[in-house]
C-alpha positions, 0 to 999 in steps of 0.5 A: 500499499502507498504512503505516499503523502502522509506526513512523515510526522503522521506516519512516525505515529503508534498504529495505536495513534494513527488509528486514533487519528483517521476516528478523530478526522471521520467524527469530524466528517461525519460532523459535517455530513449532518450539519450539511443535511436538506430538510428533505435528508433530514427527514429520512434521517429522521424517520430511520433513525425512528424505526429503528428504535421502534424495531432495533434488529441486529442484523444478520450476522457475517456466517449467516451472509455466507451460508445465504448466499451459499444456499442460492447457488 
């Protein structure tokens, strides 16, 4: 994997610190995305969140997904 373009001080950081930095960057992107939602997008997001809260189905495990795919071949 190419590391071109990354500052040397970031590359010198321990992996755990680089992961924490990525998490902070990702959180800042997510915060900006939420702040910039259109009214229509906000309505859809709120509806999906309400649906999840009413029925918090955890979804499928990776094993269930693989089994389902194998059974449909």
